[in-house]
VOFIMAR-980381 format. One record per residue: residue in one letter; x, y, z of N, C-alpha, C, O in turn. Coordinates in steps of 0.1 Angstrom, whole numbers, plus 2048, in hexadecimal, padded with zeros to 3 digits. Layout:
// residues N
<rec 'A', <X, Y, Z>, <X, Y, Z>, <X, Y, Z>, <X, Y, Z>>,
...
This chain:
// residues 187
<rec 'M', <802, 7F5, 7FE>, <800, 7FF, 7FF>, <807, 80F, 7FB>, <805, 819, 7F4>>,
<rec 'K', <817, 809, 809>, <818, 815, 80C>, <823, 81E, 7F6>, <826, 82A, 7F3>>,
<rec 'K', <825, 812, 7F0>, <82B, 813, 7E7>, <821, 815, 7DF>, <825, 81C, 7D6>>,
<rec 'F', <812, 812, 7DC>, <80A, 81A, 7D9>, <806, 829, 7D6>, <800, 82D, 7CC>>,
<rec 'L', <80B, 830, 7E2>, <80B, 83B, 7E5>, <80F, 844, 7E2>, <80C, 84F, 7DF>>,
<rec 'V', <81C, 83A, 7E5>, <828, 843, 7DE>, <827, 847, 7D5>, <823, 852, 7D1>>,
<rec 'A', <829, 83A, 7CD>, <821, 83B, 7B9>, <818, 844, 7B1>, <819, 846, 7A5>>,
<rec 'S', <810, 849, 7BB>, <809, 850, 7B7>, <808, 85C, 7B9>, <804, 864, 7B1>>,
<rec 'C', <80E, 85D, 7C8>, <811, 86C, 7C7>, <820, 871, 7BA>, <81F, 879, 7B1>>,
<rec 'L', <82A, 86B, 7BD>, <833, 86C, 7AE>, <82C, 86C, 7A2>, <832, 871, 798>>,
<rec 'F', <820, 867, 7A1>, <81C, 867, 793>, <813, 878, 798>, <818, 882, 794>>,
<rec 'L', <80B, 878, 79C>, <808, 87D, 79B>, <80F, 891, 79F>, <80C, 899, 797>>,
<rec 'F', <815, 894, 7A7>, <821, 895, 79C>, <829, 89D, 795>, <82D, 8A9, 794>>,
<rec 'S', <829, 88B, 78C>, <833, 893, 780>, <828, 898, 76F>, <82A, 89D, 764>>,
<rec 'A', <819, 892, 778>, <80B, 897, 76F>, <805, 8A3, 779>, <7F8, 8A3, 77C>>,
<rec 'L', <80E, 8AD, 77F>, <811, 8BB, 782>, <81E, 8C6, 77D>, <81F, 8D2, 77C>>,
<rec 'T', <823, 8BE, 77A>, <82E, 8C3, 773>, <82F, 8C4, 765>, <832, 8CF, 75F>>,
<rec 'T', <82D, 8B7, 75F>, <830, 8B2, 752>, <823, 8B8, 74C>, <819, 8B5, 753>>,
<rec 'A', <821, 8C1, 740>, <817, 8C6, 733>, <814, 8C4, 72B>, <80A, 8CA, 726>>,
<rec 'A', <81B, 8BA, 726>, <821, 8B5, 719>, <825, 8A5, 718>, <82B, 8A0, 722>>,
<rec 'E', <824, 89F, 711>, <82E, 892, 70B>, <82A, 895, 6F7>, <820, 895, 6EF>>,
<rec 'L', <839, 895, 6F5>, <837, 895, 6E7>, <83F, 88B, 6E2>, <848, 888, 6E9>>,
<rec 'S', <83D, 885, 6D6>, <849, 879, 6D2>, <84B, 86C, 6E1>, <84E, 861, 6E1>>,
<rec 'G', <849, 871, 6E5>, <84F, 869, 6F7>, <85A, 873, 6FB>, <864, 872, 701>>,
<rec 'V', <855, 879, 6F7>, <863, 886, 707>, <858, 88D, 70F>, <84E, 88E, 709>>,
<rec 'F', <85A, 892, 71B>, <84C, 895, 720>, <853, 8A2, 725>, <85E, 8A2, 72A>>,
<rec 'I', <84D, 8AB, 722>, <851, 8B8, 722>, <845, 8C3, 72F>, <83A, 8C7, 72D>>,
<rec 'D', <84D, 8C6, 73C>, <84D, 8CF, 748>, <845, 8E1, 746>, <84A, 8EB, 742>>,
<rec 'D', <83B, 8DD, 74B>, <835, 8E8, 74B>, <83B, 8F8, 751>, <836, 903, 74E>>,
<rec 'E', <843, 8F6, 757>, <84C, 900, 75D>, <859, 8FC, 761>, <85A, 8F2, 769>>,
<rec 'I', <864, 902, 75E>, <86F, 906, 764>, <872, 90B, 76B>, <869, 90F, 771>>,
<rec 'L', <883, 90E, 770>, <881, 917, 77A>, <893, 91C, 770>, <89D, 914, 76D>>,
<rec 'S', <891, 92E, 76D>, <89C, 92E, 768>, <8AF, 930, 771>, <8B5, 928, 778>>,
<rec 'D', <8B2, 938, 76F>, <8C2, 933, 775>, <8C2, 93D, 787>, <8C7, 939, 792>>,
<rec 'N', <8B7, 950, 781>, <8B5, 950, 788>, <8A8, 94B, 796>, <8A4, 950, 7A1>>,
<rec 'G', <8A7, 945, 791>, <89B, 944, 7A3>, <886, 943, 795>, <87E, 93A, 796>>,
<rec 'Q', <884, 94C, 78E>, <880, 951, 780>, <874, 941, 778>, <879, 938, 772>>,
<rec 'T', <867, 942, 77B>, <866, 938, 77E>, <85E, 93D, 767>, <859, 948, 763>>,
<rec 'L', <860, 92F, 75D>, <867, 92F, 750>, <855, 929, 74E>, <850, 925, 758>>,
<rec 'V', <850, 928, 746>, <843, 924, 746>, <845, 91F, 733>, <84C, 925, 72B>>,
<rec 'L', <83B, 911, 730>, <847, 909, 723>, <83C, 918, 716>, <831, 91D, 718>>,
<rec 'N', <840, 918, 711>, <839, 924, 709>, <830, 916, 703>, <826, 912, 707>>,
<rec 'G', <83B, 912, 6F8>, <835, 901, 6F3>, <83F, 8FF, 6EA>, <847, 908, 6E6>>,
<rec 'A', <83E, 8EB, 6E5>, <83F, 8E6, 6E0>, <842, 8DF, 6D2>, <83E, 8DB, 6C8>>,
<rec 'G', <848, 8E1, 6D7>, <844, 8DC, 6C5>, <84F, 8CB, 6B9>, <851, 8C4, 6C3>>,
<rec 'L', <854, 8C5, 6B1>, <855, 8BD, 6AD>, <864, 8C3, 6A3>, <863, 8CF, 6A2>>,
<rec 'R', <86D, 8BF, 69C>, <875, 8C0, 698>, <875, 8AF, 68D>, <87B, 8A4, 68E>>,
<rec 'E', <868, 8B6, 67E>, <872, 8AC, 676>, <87E, 8AA, 66C>, <888, 8B1, 66C>>,
<rec 'K', <87E, 89F, 664>, <888, 8A2, 65B>, <884, 895, 651>, <885, 889, 654>>,
<rec 'L', <881, 89A, 645>, <874, 88B, 641>, <86F, 883, 644>, <872, 878, 641>>,
<rec 'W', <862, 887, 64D>, <85D, 880, 64F>, <85D, 878, 65C>, <855, 870, 660>>,
<rec 'V', <86F, 880, 662>, <876, 877, 66E>, <873, 87F, 67A>, <86F, 88B, 679>>,
<rec 'D', <875, 878, 688>, <86E, 885, 692>, <882, 883, 692>, <88B, 87B, 68F>>,
<rec 'V', <880, 893, 698>, <891, 892, 6A2>, <895, 899, 6AA>, <8A0, 896, 6AF>>,
<rec 'Y', <88E, 8A6, 6AF>, <88E, 8A8, 6BD>, <881, 8AB, 6BE>, <87A, 8A9, 6B4>>,
<rec 'V', <878, 8B2, 6CF>, <874, 8B5, 6D2>, <877, 8C2, 6D3>, <879, 8C2, 6DF>>,
<rec 'G', <879, 8CF, 6CF>, <87F, 8E0, 6D7>, <86B, 8E2, 6DA>, <860, 8E2, 6D6>>,
<rec 'S', <874, 8E3, 6E7>, <86A, 8F0, 6F7>, <873, 8F8, 6F3>, <87E, 8F8, 6F0>>,
<rec 'L', <867, 905, 6F5>, <86A, 916, 700>, <862, 919, 705>, <856, 919, 704>>,
<rec 'Y', <86C, 91F, 70F>, <867, 920, 71F>, <86B, 92F, 718>, <876, 933, 714>>,
<rec 'L', <85B, 936, 719>, <862, 947, 722>, <85B, 94B, 734>, <855, 942, 73A>>,
<rec 'P', <85C, 951, 737>, <857, 95F, 741>, <848, 95D, 741>, <840, 959, 74A>>,
<rec 'K', <843, 962, 730>, <83C, 95F, 734>, <830, 95D, 725>, <82E, 968, 720>>,
<rec 'K', <82C, 954, 721>, <827, 94E, 715>, <81F, 959, 709>, <815, 960, 70B>>,
<rec 'S', <826, 957, 700>, <828, 960, 6F8>, <822, 957, 6E4>, <823, 94C, 6E0>>,
<rec 'Q', <81D, 95F, 6DF>, <81F, 95E, 6D1>, <81A, 962, 6C8>, <811, 95E, 6C1>>,
<rec 'D', <826, 970, 6C9>, <834, 977, 6C3>, <837, 97B, 6C1>, <837, 987, 6C3>>,
<rec 'V', <842, 974, 6B6>, <850, 972, 6B4>, <858, 984, 6B6>, <863, 983, 6BB>>,
<rec 'A', <855, 98D, 6B3>, <857, 998, 6B9>, <85E, 999, 6C9>, <867, 999, 6D0>>,
<rec 'E', <84E, 99A, 6C5>, <852, 9A0, 6D9>, <859, 999, 6E6>, <85B, 99D, 6F1>>,
<rec 'I', <85B, 984, 6DD>, <862, 97F, 6E5>, <871, 97D, 6E0>, <878, 973, 6E3>>,
<rec 'L', <878, 988, 6D8>, <87F, 986, 6D2>, <884, 996, 6DE>, <88C, 998, 6E7>>,
<rec 'S', <87C, 99B, 6D9>, <87E, 9AC, 6E3>, <879, 9AC, 6F2>, <875, 9B7, 6F5>>,
<rec 'R', <877, 9A3, 6FD>, <87A, 99C, 704>, <88B, 997, 70A>, <893, 98F, 706>>,
<rec 'P', <889, 9A4, 71A>, <89B, 9A6, 721>, <89D, 997, 726>, <8A7, 991, 725>>,
<rec 'G', <88F, 991, 72D>, <88F, 983, 739>, <896, 976, 732>, <89A, 975, 726>>,
<rec 'P', <898, 96D, 73B>, <8A1, 964, 730>, <891, 956, 729>, <885, 956, 727>>,
<rec 'W', <899, 950, 729>, <893, 943, 71B>, <89B, 936, 71D>, <8A7, 934, 721>>,
<rec 'R', <896, 932, 719>, <896, 925, 719>, <894, 91E, 710>, <888, 91F, 70E>>,
<rec 'V', <89B, 914, 705>, <89A, 90E, 6F9>, <89F, 8FF, 6FD>, <8AB, 8FF, 702>>,
<rec 'Q', <896, 8F3, 6FB>, <899, 8E6, 6FB>, <89B, 8DD, 6F8>, <890, 8D7, 6F6>>,
<rec 'L', <8A7, 8D6, 6F6>, <89D, 8CA, 6E7>, <8A3, 8BF, 6EB>, <8AF, 8BC, 6EC>>,
<rec 'D', <896, 8B7, 6EC>, <896, 8AA, 6F0>, <89A, 89C, 6E8>, <892, 893, 6EB>>,
<rec 'F', <8A8, 897, 6DC>, <8A7, 891, 6D5>, <8A1, 886, 6D6>, <8AA, 87E, 6DA>>,
<rec 'V', <890, 87D, 6D3>, <88F, 873, 6CC>, <895, 86A, 6C1>, <893, 85E, 6C0>>,
<rec 'Y', <89F, 875, 6B3>, <89E, 86C, 6A7>, <8AF, 863, 6AF>, <8B6, 869, 6B7>>,
<rec 'K', <8B3, 854, 6AB>, <8B7, 84F, 6B4>, <8C7, 852, 6AF>, <8CF, 84B, 6B5>>,
<rec 'E', <8CE, 85D, 6A3>, <8D9, 868, 6A6>, <8D5, 86D, 69C>, <8CC, 86B, 693>>,
<rec 'V', <8DC, 874, 69F>, <8DF, 884, 699>, <8EE, 889, 693>, <8F6, 88C, 69D>>,
<rec 'A', <8F3, 88B, 689>, <900, 88B, 683>, <907, 898, 68C>, <8FE, 89D, 693>>,
<rec 'R', <90E, 89D, 68D>, <913, 8A8, 69B>, <912, 8B5, 684>, <90B, 8BE, 680>>,
<rec 'E', <919, 8AD, 67E>, <91B, 8B4, 670>, <907, 8B4, 66A>, <903, 8BB, 661>>,
<rec 'K', <900, 8AC, 670>, <8EF, 8AD, 66E>, <8EF, 8BD, 675>, <8ED, 8C8, 66F>>,
<rec 'L', <8F3, 8BB, 683>, <8EF, 8CA, 68D>, <8F6, 8D7, 686>, <8F1, 8E1, 681>>,
<rec 'L', <900, 8D4, 686>, <903, 8E1, 684>, <900, 8E7, 678>, <8FB, 8F2, 679>>,
<rec 'E', <903, 8E0, 668>, <8F9, 8E6, 65D>, <8EE, 8EC, 663>, <8EB, 8F8, 663>>,
<rec 'A', <8E7, 8E4, 667>, <8D4, 8E5, 669>, <8D8, 8F7, 673>, <8D7, 902, 66C>>,
<rec 'W', <8DB, 8F7, 67F>, <8E8, 903, 682>, <8E9, 90A, 67A>, <8DE, 90E, 677>>,
<rec 'R', <8F4, 911, 673>, <8F6, 914, 669>, <8E9, 91B, 661>, <8E5, 925, 665>>,
<rec 'E', <8E6, 917, 65B>, <8D7, 918, 654>, <8CE, 924, 65B>, <8CB, 92E, 654>>,
<rec 'G', <8CA, 922, 665>, <8BD, 922, 66E>, <8CC, 92C, 674>, <8C7, 92F, 67F>>,
<rec 'F', <8DA, 934, 675>, <8E0, 941, 676>, <8DD, 94A, 66A>, <8DB, 956, 66A>>,
<rec 'E', <8DE, 942, 65F>, <8E5, 945, 64D>, <8D5, 94D, 64B>, <8D3, 956, 643>>,
<rec 'K', <8CE, 948, 651>, <8C2, 94C, 645>, <8B8, 95A, 64C>, <8B2, 964, 646>>,
<rec 'N', <8B9, 955, 65A>, <8B8, 961, 664>, <8BF, 96D, 668>, <8BC, 974, 672>>,
<rec 'Q', <8C9, 96D, 65F>, <8CF, 977, 665>, <8DA, 981, 658>, <8E1, 97A, 651>>,
<rec 'S', <8DA, 98E, 657>, <8E1, 98E, 64E>, <8F0, 98E, 64A>, <8F8, 989, 652>>,
<rec 'P', <8F4, 991, 642>, <8FC, 98A, 640>, <90C, 996, 649>, <918, 995, 648>>,
<rec 'E', <906, 99E, 64F>, <90D, 9AD, 654>, <90C, 9A2, 669>, <912, 9A0, 673>>,
<rec 'T', <904, 99F, 664>, <901, 99D, 679>, <90A, 98F, 678>, <914, 98D, 67E>>,
<rec 'L', <905, 988, 66F>, <90E, 97E, 66D>, <91A, 97F, 670>, <91B, 986, 67B>>,
<rec 'K', <91F, 97D, 66D>, <932, 989, 670>, <933, 992, 67A>, <93C, 991, 682>>,
<rec 'Q', <92C, 998, 67B>, <92E, 99F, 68F>, <92D, 98F, 694>, <937, 988, 694>>,
<rec 'L', <91C, 98A, 698>, <91D, 97C, 69D>, <92A, 972, 699>, <928, 969, 6A2>>,
<rec 'Q', <92F, 970, 696>, <93D, 965, 68A>, <940, 960, 693>, <941, 954, 692>>,
<rec 'T', <943, 967, 6A1>, <950, 962, 6B0>, <944, 953, 6BA>, <946, 948, 6BE>>,
<rec 'Q', <934, 960, 6B8>, <930, 954, 6BF>, <92B, 94C, 6B9>, <927, 942, 6C0>>,
<rec 'I', <927, 94B, 6AB>, <91F, 93D, 6A7>, <929, 932, 6A6>, <928, 927, 6AC>>,
<rec 'D', <935, 937, 69E>, <93F, 92D, 6A3>, <941, 91F, 6B7>, <942, 914, 6BC>>,
<rec 'Q', <940, 92D, 6BB>, <93F, 92C, 6D1>, <935, 91F, 6CE>, <938, 913, 6D0>>,
<rec 'F', <92A, 924, 6C8>, <91D, 91D, 6C7>, <918, 913, 6C4>, <90E, 90D, 6C8>>,
<rec 'Y', <924, 90E, 6B8>, <927, 901, 6B0>, <92C, 8F7, 6B4>, <929, 8EB, 6B3>>,
<rec 'A', <936, 8FF, 6BB>, <943, 8F7, 6C6>, <937, 8F0, 6D3>, <93C, 8ED, 6DE>>,
<rec 'Y', <931, 8EE, 6D1>, <92C, 8E5, 6E4>, <920, 8DB, 6D9>, <918, 8D2, 6DD>>,
<rec 'F', <920, 8DF, 6CE>, <91E, 8D7, 6C3>, <923, 8CA, 6BF>, <91C, 8C4, 6B8>>,
<rec 'D', <931, 8C5, 6C4>, <93A, 8C0, 6C8>, <93A, 8AD, 6C2>, <943, 8A7, 6BC>>,
<rec 'T', <92B, 8A7, 6C7>, <92B, 899, 6C2>, <91D, 897, 6B9>, <918, 8A0, 6B3>>,
<rec 'S', <919, 88D, 6BA>, <90A, 886, 6B0>, <903, 88F, 6C0>, <909, 895, 6CA>>,
<rec 'A', <8F2, 88A, 6BD>, <8EF, 88A, 6C9>, <8E3, 881, 6BF>, <8DD, 87F, 6B4>>,
<rec 'L', <8E8, 87B, 6CF>, <8DE, 869, 6D6>, <8CB, 872, 6DA>, <8C7, 87D, 6DF>>,
<rec 'K', <8C4, 862, 6D3>, <8BD, 862, 6D5>, <8B9, 867, 6E7>, <8BC, 860, 6F0>>,
<rec 'K', <8B4, 872, 6E9>, <8B5, 874, 6FB>, <8BA, 87D, 705>, <8B7, 880, 711>>,
<rec 'D', <8C4, 87F, 6F8>, <8C9, 88C, 6F9>, <8C2, 896, 6FB>, <8BA, 898, 6F2>>,
<rec 'R', <8C4, 89F, 707>, <8C0, 8AB, 70A>, <8CA, 8B6, 706>, <8D6, 8B4, 709>>,
<rec 'Y', <8C5, 8C4, 6FF>, <8CF, 8CD, 6FF>, <8CA, 8DA, 707>, <8D0, 8D8, 712>>,
<rec 'V', <8C9, 8DD, 707>, <8C7, 8EE, 70D>, <8CC, 8FA, 70E>, <8D6, 8FE, 714>>,
<rec 'I', <8C5, 900, 707>, <8CD, 90C, 704>, <8C1, 919, 70F>, <8B5, 91E, 70F>>,
<rec 'D', <8D1, 91B, 719>, <8C1, 92A, 71E>, <8C9, 932, 718>, <8D5, 930, 714>>,
<rec 'Y', <8BE, 942, 714>, <8C4, 950, 71F>, <8C6, 952, 728>, <8BB, 94E, 72E>>,
<rec 'I', <8CF, 956, 731>, <8D1, 964, 738>, <8D2, 96C, 739>, <8DA, 970, 730>>,
<rec 'P', <8CF, 974, 73E>, <8D0, 983, 742>, <8DD, 986, 742>, <8E3, 97F, 74A>>,
<rec 'S', <8E4, 992, 73B>, <8EE, 99D, 741>, <8FC, 992, 741>, <908, 995, 745>>,
<rec 'Q', <8F6, 97F, 73C>, <903, 974, 73A>, <906, 974, 72C>, <910, 978, 726>>,
<rec 'G', <8F8, 96C, 726>, <8F9, 96B, 717>, <8ED, 958, 719>, <8E3, 954, 720>>,
<rec 'I', <8F5, 953, 711>, <8F0, 943, 70B>, <8F5, 93C, 711>, <901, 93C, 712>>,
<rec 'R', <8EE, 934, 716>, <8FA, 923, 722>, <8F2, 91A, 716>, <8E7, 91B, 712>>,
<rec 'I', <8FC, 913, 713>, <8F9, 903, 711>, <8F9, 8F5, 717>, <901, 8EC, 713>>,
<rec 'S', <8F1, 8F2, 71E>, <8F5, 8E1, 722>, <8F3, 8D6, 718>, <8EE, 8D8, 70C>>,
<rec 'K', <8F6, 8CA, 71D>, <8F6, 8BF, 70E>, <8F0, 8B6, 720>, <8F9, 8B5, 728>>,
<rec 'N', <8E2, 8B1, 724>, <8E1, 8A4, 72A>, <8E2, 8A8, 737>, <8E4, 89E, 73E>>,
<rec 'Q', <8E2, 8B4, 73F>, <8E0, 8C1, 749>, <8F1, 8C0, 74F>, <8F4, 8C4, 75A>>,
<rec 'R', <8FB, 8BC, 747>, <90A, 8C2, 743>, <904, 8D5, 73E>, <8FB, 8DC, 738>>,
<rec 'Q', <915, 8D6, 746>, <914, 8E4, 73E>, <920, 8E7, 735>, <92C, 8E4, 738>>,
<rec 'L', <91B, 8EC, 72B>, <926, 8E9, 71C>, <92C, 8F9, 719>, <936, 8FA, 712>>,
<rec 'G', <925, 904, 720>, <932, 90A, 71C>, <924, 918, 71D>, <918, 914, 71D>>,
<rec 'L', <928, 928, 71C>, <927, 937, 720>, <929, 93F, 719>, <933, 946, 71B>>,
<rec 'I', <91C, 943, 709>, <91D, 94E, 700>, <91B, 95D, 702>, <913, 964, 6FB>>,
<rec 'P', <921, 960, 70A>, <91E, 971, 70E>, <917, 97B, 6FB>, <919, 979, 6EF>>,
<rec 'G', <90D, 986, 704>, <90A, 989, 6FA>, <8FE, 98E, 6F8>, <8F5, 988, 6F3>>,
<rec 'E', <8FC, 99A, 6FB>, <8EB, 999, 6F5>, <8EA, 997, 6ED>, <8E7, 98B, 6EB>>,
<rec 'D', <8EB, 9A1, 6DB>, <8EA, 99B, 6D2>, <8EC, 98C, 6CD>, <8E7, 98B, 6C2>>,
<rec 'F', <8F1, 983, 6D1>, <8EE, 971, 6D2>, <8DF, 96B, 6D1>, <8DB, 960, 6CE>>,
<rec 'K', <8D9, 977, 6D6>, <8CC, 96E, 6DC>, <8C7, 96F, 6D1>, <8C9, 966, 6C8>>,
<rec 'N', <8C0, 975, 6D0>, <8BC, 979, 6C4>, <8BD, 96C, 6BB>, <8B3, 965, 6B9>>,
<rec 'A', <8C9, 96B, 6B7>, <8CD, 961, 6A6>, <8CD, 955, 6AD>, <8CE, 94C, 6A4>>,
<rec 'V', <8CC, 94F, 6BD>, <8CB, 940, 6B8>, <8BC, 942, 6BF>, <8B5, 938, 6C3>>,
<rec 'L', <8B8, 94D, 6C0>, <8A4, 944, 6C5>, <8A1, 948, 6B4>, <897, 941, 6B2>>,
<rec 'E', <8A4, 94D, 6AA>, <89C, 94F, 69F>, <8A1, 941, 697>, <89C, 940, 68C>>,
<rec 'I', <8A8, 937, 69B>, <8A8, 92D, 693>, <8A7, 926, 68E>, <8AC, 920, 684>>,
<rec 'W', <893, 928, 69C>, <887, 924, 69C>, <879, 930, 6A0>, <86D, 92F, 6A1>>,
<rec 'L', <883, 93A, 69F>, <874, 93C, 69E>, <875, 94A, 695>, <86C, 952, 694>>,
<rec 'G', <883, 94B, 68F>, <887, 94E, 685>, <878, 953, 678>, <86F, 94C, 67D>>,
<rec 'N', <874, 959, 66F>, <872, 95C, 665>, <875, 94D, 658>, <86F, 949, 64E>>,
<rec 'Y', <882, 949, 660>, <882, 93D, 657>, <88A, 934, 65B>, <896, 933, 65A>>,
<rec 'P', <87D, 929, 661>, <87E, 923, 66F>, <888, 91A, 66A>, <88E, 91D, 65F>>,
<rec 'A', <88A, 90B, 675>, <890, 904, 670>, <88A, 8FA, 671>, <890, 8EF, 66F>>,
<rec 'D', <879, 8FC, 676>, <86E, 8F3, 677>, <862, 8FE, 673>, <865, 909, 677>>,
<rec 'K', <855, 8FD, 66D>, <84F, 908, 66B>, <841, 905, 677>, <839, 90C, 67E>>,
<rec 'K', <845, 8F4, 672>, <839, 8EE, 67D>, <83D, 8E8, 68A>, <836, 8E0, 692>>,
<rec 'L', <849, 8EB, 68C>, <853, 8EC, 69D>, <852, 8FC, 6A0>, <855, 8FD, 6AC>>,
<rec 'K', <850, 906, 69A>, <850, 914, 69E>, <843, 918, 69F>, <83C, 91F, 6A6>>,
<rec 'K', <841, 913, 697>, <82A, 915, 69E>, <82B, 90E, 6AD>, <829, 916, 6B6>>,
<rec 'G', <82D, 8FE, 6B3>, <833, 8F7, 6BE>, <836, 901, 6C8>, <830, 903, 6D3>>,
<rec 'M', <83F, 906, 6C5>, <84B, 90D, 6D2>, <843, 91A, 6D7>, <846, 920, 6E1>>,
<rec 'L', <838, 91C, 6CC>, <82B, 92B, 6C8>, <822, 92A, 6D4>, <81F, 931, 6DE>>,
<rec 'G', <81E, 919, 6CF>, <817, 918, 6DE>, <808, 91D, 6D0>, <7FE, 924, 6D2>>,
<rec 'L', <80C, 917, 6C2>, <800, 916, 6BB>, <7FB, 911, 6B7>, <7F0, 915, 6B3>>,
């Protein structure tokens, strides 16, 4: 009876903190940022390539919004969480996708200005992404973009100007995946 009661409590707790399930990934409805601020799940979607599920992308914000311009202009923290569901995505494919996201959504002048930060970003994706790998990309105001893989911090990229370039990979005019963008915007 005691085990049943504990299991029931754990189930209820997980049901209260999990907003959704997508492609086998359970997505929390809220998380805490580094400064203790609650970030809420704005939305989540599935990155697909040729009808294959690649990863679940989730966007966390201080307050929900479906307006990309408003999201990009906010000064507060945010998180993009990537939960890989495909067996293996080669490093080269990851870099190709990130490169395409930067190049399609930024002007040549902006790319030139951000090249050092972009190169640093690429360096944190130094291995293939395997099924169940979780990459977390946090924007921390006055610090920059922090990248973690499977709860291990990989590094921090300073610069306020870089935050929107990263977020526009998924939310820009030319997103990685239009359905994923809609999902992350909660549409």
